[in-house]
C-alpha positions as CSV (number, residue, x, y, z in Angstrom):
1,X,-29.6,-25.9,-6.7
2,X,-30.7,-22.7,-5.3
3,X,-31.3,-22.8,-1.8
4,X,-31.6,-20.6,1.5
5,X,-29.4,-22.1,3.8
6,X,-30.1,-19.6,7.1
7,X,-31.8,-16.5,7.7
8,X,-30.5,-14.3,10.3
9,X,-33.5,-13.1,12.3
10,X,-32.4,-8.5,12.0
11,X,-33.7,-6.2,15.0
12,X,-32.6,-3.5,12.4
13,X,-35.6,-0.8,12.1
14,X,-36.6,0.9,8.9
15,X,-34.7,4.4,8.6
16,X,-34.1,7.0,5.7
17,X,-30.3,6.5,6.3
18,X,-28.6,6.5,3.0
19,X,-26.5,3.9,3.7
20,X,-29.1,1.5,5.4
21,X,-31.5,2.0,2.1
22,X,-31.3,1.3,-1.8
23,X,-27.6,-0.2,-3.3
24,X,-26.3,-0.4,0.7
25,X,-29.8,-2.5,2.1
26,X,-28.3,-5.2,4.2
27,X,-28.7,-9.0,3.4
28,X,-30.1,-11.4,6.1
29,X,-30.4,-14.8,3.6
30,X,-27.0,-16.9,3.3
31,X,-27.5,-18.9,0.3
32,X,-26.2,-21.8,-2.0
33,X,-26.6,-21.4,-6.0
34,X,-25.2,-23.3,-8.8
35,X,-28.1,-22.9,-11.0
36,X,-28.3,-19.4,-12.1
37,X,-28.6,-17.6,-15.3
38,X,-25.9,-17.0,-17.5
39,X,-25.8,-14.0,-19.7
40,X,-22.9,-14.3,-22.1
41,X,-20.6,-17.1,-21.9
42,X,-18.5,-17.9,-18.8
43,X,-14.4,-17.7,-19.5
44,X,-13.6,-21.6,-19.6
45,X,-9.8,-21.0,-18.1
46,X,-11.5,-19.2,-15.1
47,X,-10.5,-21.7,-12.0
48,X,-11.3,-20.1,-8.9
49,X,-12.9,-17.9,-6.4
50,X,-13.9,-14.2,-6.5
51,X,-14.4,-13.4,-3.2
52,X,-15.8,-9.7,-2.0
53,X,-16.4,-8.6,1.6
54,X,-19.2,-6.5,3.1
55,X,-20.1,-4.5,5.8
56,X,-23.6,-5.5,6.6
57,X,-25.3,-4.8,10.1
58,X,-28.1,-6.8,11.4
59,X,-28.9,-4.9,14.4
60,X,-30.4,-1.4,15.2
61,X,-27.3,0.6,15.8
62,X,-26.7,2.4,19.0
63,X,-26.7,6.2,17.9
64,X,-25.3,7.0,14.3
65,X,-24.4,4.4,11.9
66,X,-21.4,4.7,9.6
67,X,-20.9,2.0,6.6
68,X,-17.5,0.8,8.1
69,X,-19.3,-0.5,11.1
70,X,-21.7,-3.2,9.8
71,X,-20.8,-7.1,10.3
72,X,-18.9,-9.0,7.7
73,X,-20.5,-11.0,4.8
74,X,-18.7,-12.6,2.4
75,X,-20.4,-13.6,-1.1
76,X,-18.5,-16.0,-2.9
77,X,-18.8,-17.1,-6.8
78,X,-16.5,-20.0,-7.8
79,X,-15.8,-20.8,-11.6
80,X,-14.8,-24.0,-12.7
81,X,-15.1,-25.1,-16.1
82,X,-17.4,-22.5,-17.8
83,X,-19.5,-23.0,-14.4
84,X,-20.1,-20.7,-11.3
85,X,-21.4,-21.6,-8.0
86,X,-22.2,-18.4,-5.5
87,X,-22.3,-18.5,-1.3
88,X,-22.9,-15.9,1.0
89,X,-22.2,-16.2,4.6
90,X,-22.0,-13.7,7.6
91,X,-18.2,-14.2,9.0
92,X,-19.2,-15.2,12.6
93,X,-17.0,-13.1,14.9
94,X,-17.1,-13.5,18.5
95,X,-19.2,-10.1,18.8
96,X,-21.1,-11.2,16.0
97,X,-22.2,-14.4,18.0
98,X,-22.5,-12.1,21.2
99,X,-24.8,-9.7,19.6
100,X,-27.0,-12.8,18.3
101,X,-27.5,-13.9,21.4
102,X,-28.2,-10.7,23.2
103,X,-30.4,-10.1,19.8
104,X,-29.1,-6.2,19.8
105,X,-26.2,-4.4,19.1
106,X,-23.6,-4.1,22.1
107,X,-21.3,-1.9,20.7
108,X,-21.3,1.6,19.1
109,X,-20.0,2.2,15.6
110,X,-16.7,4.8,15.2
111,X,-18.7,7.8,15.5
112,X,-20.2,7.2,18.7
113,X,-18.4,8.0,22.1
114,X,-16.9,5.2,23.7
115,X,-19.0,5.6,26.7
116,X,-21.8,4.1,24.6
117,X,-20.7,0.8,24.0
118,X,-21.8,-2.1,26.2
119,X,-18.8,-3.9,26.3
120,X,-15.0,-3.1,25.4
121,X,-14.2,-3.7,22.1
122,X,-11.4,-3.0,19.9
123,X,-9.9,0.2,17.7
124,X,-8.3,3.1,18.7
125,X,-11.6,3.8,21.4
126,X,-11.5,0.2,22.1
127,X,-15.2,0.3,21.8
128,X,-15.5,-1.0,17.9
129,X,-17.1,-4.5,17.3
130,X,-14.8,-6.5,15.7
131,X,-16.8,-7.1,12.5
132,X,-14.2,-8.3,9.8
133,X,-16.4,-6.7,7.2
134,X,-12.9,-4.5,5.5
135,X,-10.9,-6.7,3.7
136,X,-10.1,-10.3,2.8
137,X,-7.3,-12.8,0.9
138,X,-7.0,-16.1,0.7
139,X,-3.4,-17.6,2.2
140,X,-2.1,-21.5,2.9
141,X,-5.8,-22.8,1.5
142,X,-8.0,-20.4,3.6
143,X,-9.6,-17.1,3.5
144,X,-8.3,-14.3,6.0
145,X,-11.1,-11.5,6.9
146,X,-10.1,-8.7,8.4
147,X,-11.2,-5.1,10.5
148,X,-10.0,-2.0,9.2
149,X,-9.2,-0.9,13.0
150,X,-6.9,-3.9,13.9
151,X,-9.4,-7.0,14.9
152,X,-8.3,-10.3,15.3
153,X,-8.3,-12.0,11.5
154,X,-11.0,-14.8,10.9
155,X,-10.2,-18.0,8.9
156,X,-13.0,-19.2,6.7
157,X,-13.4,-22.4,4.5
158,X,-13.0,-21.5,0.7
159,X,-15.5,-24.5,-0.2
160,X,-18.1,-23.5,2.9
161,X,-17.4,-20.3,3.5
162,X,-17.6,-21.6,7.0
163,X,-16.2,-19.4,10.0
164,X,-13.3,-21.3,11.4
165,X,-12.0,-19.2,13.9
166,X,-9.3,-16.5,14.7
167,X,-5.6,-16.9,13.3
168,X,-4.0,-18.1,15.8
169,X,-0.6,-15.9,15.1
170,X,-3.0,-12.6,15.4
171,X,-0.9,-10.6,18.3
172,X,-2.8,-9.4,21.4
173,X,-2.8,-5.9,19.6
174,X,-5.3,-7.2,16.8
175,X,-4.2,-7.2,13.2
176,X,-5.5,-4.1,11.1
177,X,-6.7,-4.6,7.3
178,X,-4.9,-5.0,4.4
179,X,-1.8,-7.5,5.2
180,X,0.6,-7.9,2.4
181,X,1.3,-11.4,1.0
182,X,4.6,-11.9,-0.8
183,X,3.5,-14.8,-3.3
184,X,7.2,-15.8,-4.0
185,X,8.4,-16.6,-0.2
186,X,4.7,-17.0,1.5
187,X,5.6,-14.6,4.1
188,X,2.5,-12.5,5.2
189,X,3.6,-9.1,6.1
190,X,1.1,-7.0,8.6
191,X,0.9,-4.0,11.0
192,X,-1.5,-3.0,13.6
193,X,-2.3,0.7,15.1
194,X,-3.5,1.5,18.7
195,X,-4.5,4.1,20.9
196,X,-1.4,4.0,23.0
197,X,2.3,4.6,23.0
198,X,3.8,3.1,20.8
199,X,1.0,3.3,18.5
200,X,2.0,0.9,15.6
201,X,3.5,-2.4,15.4
202,X,4.8,-4.5,12.2
203,X,5.1,-8.0,12.1
204,X,6.1,-11.0,9.7
205,X,4.3,-14.2,9.2
206,X,6.6,-16.9,8.0
207,X,5.3,-19.3,5.2
208,X,4.8,-22.2,8.2
209,X,2.4,-19.4,9.7
210,X,4.1,-18.9,12.4
211,X,4.4,-15.6,13.9
212,X,8.5,-14.7,13.2
213,X,9.1,-11.3,13.6
214,X,6.8,-8.4,15.3
215,X,8.4,-5.1,16.4
216,X,6.9,-1.7,18.0
217,X,7.1,1.6,15.2
218,X,7.1,4.4,17.6
219,X,4.8,7.3,16.0
220,X,4.2,10.9,18.0
221,X,0.9,9.8,18.6
222,X,-2.2,8.4,17.9
223,X,-2.8,8.0,14.1
224,X,-4.9,6.3,11.7
225,X,-2.9,4.3,9.0
226,X,-5.0,2.2,6.8
227,X,-2.6,0.0,4.0
228,X,0.9,-0.5,4.0
229,X,2.9,-2.0,1.0
230,X,5.9,-4.3,0.4
231,X,8.5,-4.6,-2.2
232,X,11.0,-7.7,-2.7
233,X,13.5,-6.8,0.4
234,X,10.9,-3.7,2.4
235,X,7.9,-3.1,4.4
236,X,6.7,0.4,4.0
237,X,4.3,2.2,6.4
238,X,2.6,5.4,7.0
239,X,2.2,8.4,9.0
240,X,-0.2,10.8,7.8
241,X,-1.5,14.2,8.7
242,X,-5.0,13.4,9.4
243,X,-5.8,11.7,12.4
244,X,-7.9,11.9,15.6
245,X,-7.6,15.1,17.9
246,X,-5.9,13.7,20.7
247,X,-7.8,15.8,23.0
248,X,-11.4,14.5,21.8
249,X,-10.1,10.6,21.7
250,X,-9.3,11.3,25.3
251,X,-12.7,12.0,25.8
252,X,-14.3,9.1,24.3
253,X,-15.0,11.0,21.1
254,X,-13.3,10.1,17.6
255,X,-13.4,13.2,15.8
256,X,-10.2,13.5,12.7
257,X,-8.4,16.7,11.8
258,X,-6.0,17.5,8.8
259,X,-3.1,19.1,10.1
260,X,-2.8,21.9,7.3
261,X,1.6,22.1,6.4
262,X,2.3,19.2,8.3
263,X,4.1,16.8,6.3
264,X,3.2,12.9,5.1
265,X,5.4,10.6,6.4
266,X,6.8,6.9,5.6
267,X,8.7,4.4,7.2
268,X,10.9,2.2,4.7
269,X,12.5,-0.6,6.6
270,X,13.6,-3.9,5.8
271,X,11.4,-7.0,5.9
272,X,13.0,-8.2,9.5
273,X,14.6,-4.9,10.2
274,X,14.9,-3.8,13.5
275,X,13.1,-0.3,15.1
276,X,16.6,1.2,14.5
277,X,16.5,0.4,11.0
278,X,13.2,2.1,10.1
279,X,14.6,5.4,7.6
280,X,11.8,8.1,7.8
281,X,10.9,9.9,4.5
282,X,8.9,13.0,4.0
283,X,6.4,13.9,1.6
284,X,3.6,16.2,0.8
285,X,0.8,16.3,3.3
286,X,-2.3,14.2,2.1
287,X,-4.1,11.1,3.1
288,X,-3.5,7.5,1.1
289,X,-6.4,4.6,1.8
290,X,-5.0,2.0,-0.9
291,X,-1.1,1.3,-2.8
292,X,-1.6,-0.4,-5.9
293,X,2.2,-1.3,-6.3
294,X,5.5,-1.3,-4.3
295,X,9.0,-2.2,-6.1
296,X,12.9,-1.6,-6.1
297,X,14.7,0.8,-8.7
298,X,18.6,1.0,-7.9
299,X,18.7,2.5,-4.7
300,X,14.9,3.6,-4.4
301,X,12.1,2.1,-3.3
302,X,8.6,3.7,-5.3
303,X,5.9,3.6,-4.1
304,X,2.3,3.9,-6.1
305,X,-0.9,4.7,-4.2
306,X,-4.1,7.0,-4.7
307,X,-2.9,10.6,-3.0
308,X,-6.2,12.5,-1.6
309,X,-6.2,16.5,-2.6
310,X,-9.4,16.8,-0.4
311,X,-8.4,14.5,2.6
312,X,-10.7,16.3,5.0
313,X,-13.7,18.1,2.7
314,X,-16.6,20.3,3.5
315,X,-20.0,19.1,4.3
316,X,-21.4,17.2,1.3
317,X,-24.9,20.0,1.2
318,X,-26.8,17.8,-1.2
319,X,-27.4,15.0,1.6
320,X,-28.7,17.1,4.1
321,X,-27.9,18.6,7.6
322,X,-27.9,15.0,9.0
323,X,-25.8,13.1,6.5
324,X,-23.5,15.7,4.9
325,X,-20.6,15.1,7.1
326,X,-20.5,11.3,6.7
327,X,-21.0,11.5,2.9
328,X,-18.5,14.0,2.3
329,X,-15.5,11.9,4.3
330,X,-16.4,8.8,2.0
331,X,-17.3,10.3,-1.6
332,X,-14.6,10.1,-4.1
333,X,-15.4,13.2,-5.8
334,X,-14.9,15.1,-2.4
335,X,-11.6,13.3,-1.5
336,X,-10.3,13.5,-5.4
337,X,-7.4,10.9,-5.1
338,X,-5.6,10.4,-8.1
339,X,-2.5,7.9,-9.0
340,X,0.5,9.1,-7.6
341,X,4.2,7.6,-7.2
342,X,6.6,8.2,-4.5
343,X,10.6,7.3,-4.7
344,X,12.2,7.2,-1.7
345,X,16.6,7.4,-1.8
346,X,17.7,4.9,0.8
347,X,21.1,6.7,0.5
348,X,19.8,10.6,0.5
349,X,16.9,10.1,2.2
350,X,15.5,12.2,-0.3
351,X,11.7,11.7,-1.7
352,X,10.8,12.3,-4.8
353,X,6.8,12.4,-6.0
354,X,4.5,13.0,-8.5
355,X,1.2,12.3,-10.1
356,X,1.3,9.5,-12.9
357,X,-2.3,9.5,-14.4
358,X,-5.3,13.1,-14.4
359,X,-7.8,10.6,-14.0
360,X,-9.4,11.7,-10.8
361,X,-12.2,10.3,-8.3
362,X,-10.5,6.7,-8.8
363,X,-9.4,4.3,-5.9
364,X,-9.4,0.3,-4.7
365,X,-6.9,-0.6,-7.6
366,X,-5.6,-4.0,-8.6
367,X,-3.0,-5.0,-11.4
368,X,-1.6,-7.6,-12.5
369,X,-0.4,-10.0,-9.7
370,X,2.3,-11.2,-11.8
371,X,3.3,-7.6,-11.6
372,X,3.7,-7.1,-7.8
373,X,6.9,-5.9,-6.7
374,X,8.0,-5.2,-10.2
375,X,7.3,-1.6,-12.1
376,X,4.0,-1.9,-14.7
377,X,2.0,-0.4,-17.1
378,X,-2.1,-0.8,-15.9
379,X,-3.8,-0.4,-13.0
380,X,-7.1,-1.0,-13.1
381,X,-9.4,1.3,-10.6
382,X,-13.0,1.6,-9.1
383,X,-14.9,4.6,-10.3
384,X,-16.4,7.0,-7.6
385,X,-20.4,7.7,-8.2
386,X,-20.6,11.6,-7.1
387,X,-21.7,12.1,-3.7
388,X,-21.9,8.6,-2.5
389,X,-19.8,5.6,-1.2
390,X,-20.7,3.7,-4.6
391,X,-18.8,2.6,-7.7
392,X,-20.5,3.5,-10.7
393,X,-17.7,1.9,-13.2
394,X,-13.4,0.9,-13.7
395,X,-10.8,2.9,-15.3
396,X,-8.1,1.3,-16.9
397,X,-5.2,3.5,-16.4
398,X,-2.4,2.6,-19.1
399,X,0.6,4.1,-17.2
400,X,3.2,4.2,-20.2
401,X,1.1,6.3,-23.6
402,X,-0.1,7.5,-20.6
403,X,-4.0,7.2,-21.2
404,X,-7.4,6.7,-19.1
405,X,-10.1,4.3,-20.0
406,X,-13.3,4.7,-17.9
407,X,-16.2,2.5,-18.5
408,X,-19.4,2.8,-16.9
409,X,-21.3,0.2,-15.5
410,X,-24.8,1.8,-16.2
411,X,-27.4,3.6,-15.0
412,X,-28.4,2.4,-11.3
413,X,-25.3,-0.4,-11.5
414,X,-22.5,-0.6,-8.8
415,X,-19.9,-2.7,-8.6
416,X,-17.2,-3.3,-6.0
417,X,-13.3,-3.7,-6.1
418,X,-12.1,-5.8,-9.2
419,X,-9.3,-7.7,-9.3
420,X,-7.2,-8.9,-12.3
421,X,-7.2,-12.1,-13.0
422,X,-4.0,-13.0,-15.6
423,X,-5.5,-15.0,-19.0
424,X,-4.2,-19.2,-18.8
425,X,-0.8,-18.7,-20.8
426,X,-1.1,-15.1,-21.5
427,X,2.2,-13.0,-22.4
428,X,0.8,-9.6,-22.1
429,X,0.7,-7.8,-18.6
430,X,-3.4,-6.6,-20.1
431,X,-4.2,-10.6,-20.9
432,X,-6.8,-10.9,-18.3
433,X,-9.8,-10.7,-16.6
434,X,-11.3,-8.4,-14.1
435,X,-14.1,-9.9,-11.9
436,X,-16.7,-8.1,-9.8
437,X,-20.1,-7.8,-8.3
438,X,-22.4,-5.5,-9.4
439,X,-26.0,-3.9,-8.2
440,X,-28.7,-3.7,-10.3
441,X,-31.0,-0.8,-8.5
442,X,-33.4,-0.5,-12.0
443,X,-33.7,-4.3,-12.3
444,X,-33.5,-5.3,-8.2
445,X,-31.0,-8.0,-8.8
446,X,-27.2,-8.9,-8.2
447,X,-24.3,-10.1,-11.5
448,X,-21.4,-11.6,-10.9
449,X,-19.3,-9.5,-13.7
450,X,-16.3,-10.8,-15.8
451,X,-14.7,-8.2,-18.6
452,X,-11.7,-8.6,-20.8
453,X,-9.4,-6.7,-19.5
454,X,-8.0,-5.6,-23.0
455,X,-11.5,-4.3,-24.1
456,X,-13.8,-3.2,-21.1
457,X,-15.9,-1.3,-23.7
458,X,-17.1,-4.4,-25.5
459,X,-18.9,-4.9,-21.9
460,X,-19.2,-7.9,-19.7
461,X,-17.9,-11.2,-21.3
462,X,-20.8,-12.7,-18.7
463,X,-23.0,-11.7,-16.2
464,X,-24.3,-14.6,-13.7
465,X,-27.7,-13.6,-12.0
466,X,-27.3,-14.2,-8.5
467,X,-30.3,-15.5,-6.1
468,X,-30.9,-12.5,-4.5
469,X,-29.4,-8.6,-4.9
470,X,-26.7,-8.5,-2.5
471,X,-25.5,-4.7,-0.2
472,X,-23.0,-2.9,-1.9
473,X,-19.4,-3.5,-0.3
474,X,-16.1,-2.8,-1.0
475,X,-12.8,-5.1,-0.9
476,X,-12.4,-8.3,-2.9
477,X,-10.0,-10.8,-3.7
478,X,-9.4,-13.3,-6.2
479,X,-7.6,-17.0,-5.6
480,X,-6.3,-19.6,-8.1
481,X,-8.3,-23.0,-7.6
482,X,-4.6,-24.5,-7.1
483,X,-3.7,-22.0,-4.2
484,X,-7.3,-23.0,-2.2
């Protein structure tokens, strides 16, 4: 069965915008497909779903467009007994439905001033559409989709991809992208941030899906955190020297600045700690989008993520005057991230930090989920295409060797975040699969690919050809069938 379930009528007009064309051209059709061409063999022990979120605009933007402004669309591949089924659906947030009814955009993107939005919204300047287009995870048998500037948190059915509504415990201040699930306890840790004091909150949701803990985290002003980390007993939040210029924000404009010489700060607190329990640690100035892992080692909490050497890079001249600032801000070759570790000593209050891999231009990493909260050996990162917010390959970091094995998808082929799926009965940490969606611009198609994590160089074990070419995207997750 391959059929188009629905087609959304867009108001989007033709444009030369680099992130509305090519691999970033949006989709307007929702598909169900089970009769798809398969190149190679689907591993018989893959049993679960791979889900990726996507920024996929429907309406003509109000002013300048940033790819993070697009509407949320989930793409899902269900694997079972050597077969695959595909679905994609828009995340039907309240704001998505409001714009569908109006037939036009009602909210401007974050590159535009607050005054251009026709209705109040979410985000630091309270003018963004809650598109729920950033992160995605599976918890309590449901998919949770989130927005990077603190939307409401939307639930979707993992069988049908129907939008079920807003997660009931979402606080009035919203829910940022990248909440963290403790698979052992069932608890979910989250944070949010905004434009008024205390500027950040932190919370814990119990396994029974009740909000158990919610406290303020006082910051000096408006900040732009993107991710958090958890260990068995602690949560780690951050305060980086990249944040909106306060005077511009007061006038409704989001203009980022990187304050030279200002230290990075990390808040380490017990999972159910009070504001008085927060320990602040200083480190070298940087900005970090994503963490890979966090664990405890004696008196220390160890944090690993992607240190940016160029958090606010100069304009990317190759993109021309109209898009050179935008292009530089999301190009991994301009930001130059690499894997880095911070060690926070809870007794002395001291920080030690060091680079752990020479490979740069990598981000959006995953590890074996069985190693979360413990020291790991392998990280699987997406490799950035120079000059673009596109991923042209995967990098397997062996942090013990240490080595980095880079495998490119091929000319004109661009993937997304690739979660690690442990092989059934695996003993070794890297015994498993990497799953990703890949868009092939030369063949004008998209595929779901599965790699053997122990042998990336042999290429994908299988390529499941999707019924349409899909828009490029970033964050993804894997969930075992038993967790649905």
